[in-house]
C-alpha positions in Angstrom: 155.1 9.6 115.8 154.6 10.4 112.1 150.8 9.9 112.4 150.7 12.5 115.3 152.6 15.0 113.2 150.4 14.3 110.1 147.1 14.8 112.1 148.5 17.9 113.7 149.3 19.4 110.3 145.9 18.4 108.9 144.2 20.0 111.9 146.2 23.2 111.4 145.4 23.4 107.7 141.7 22.9 108.4 141.7 25.5 111.2 143.4 28.1 109.0 141.0 27.3 106.1 138.0 27.8 108.5 139.4 31.2 109.6 140.1 32.2 106.0 136.5 31.4 104.9 135.1 33.4 107.8 137.3 36.3 106.8 136.2 36.2 103.2 132.6 36.1 104.2 133.0 39.1 106.6 131.5 42.3 105.3 133.3 44.6 107.7 136.7 44.7 105.9 137.8 46.1 102.5 139.2 43.7 99.9 142.8 44.9 100.6 142.4 44.3 104.4 141.0 40.8 103.7 144.0 40.1 101.4 146.5 41.2 104.0 144.8 39.3 106.8 144.7 36.2 104.7 148.4 36.5 104.1 148.9 36.9 107.9 146.9 33.7 108.5 148.9 31.6 106.1 152.4 33.1 106.7 152.2 33.0 110.5 150.7 29.5 111.2 148.2 29.2 114.1 149.1 32.5 115.7 147.9 34.5 112.6 144.7 32.5 112.4 144.0 32.8 116.2 144.6 36.6 116.1 142.3 37.0 113.0 139.6 34.8 114.6 139.8 36.9 117.7 139.2 40.1 115.7 136.3 38.5 113.8 134.7 37.3 117.0 134.6 40.9 118.3 133.4 42.2 115.0 129.6 43.0 114.8 129.6 42.4 111.0 127.2 45.3 110.5 126.7 46.7 107.1 126.6 50.6 107.3 123.2 52.0 106.4 122.5 55.4 104.8 120.8 58.0 107.0 117.1 58.2 106.8 115.5 61.5 105.7 113.2 62.9 108.3 
């Protein structure tokens, strides 16, 4: 039983780490937004990471471009 719990916790930590890395690499959020989302990921285990990953999955990760002069 203790091995099952240990593997589950290790899996949870790895999942949350993965989502945190994806969040940090995202260019669509400000530094403050990333900080708050990272707190959400780690303070609300699994649900916070799943919600953040869902937002990142729908994000286009497009860097805004300046208008071209015509």
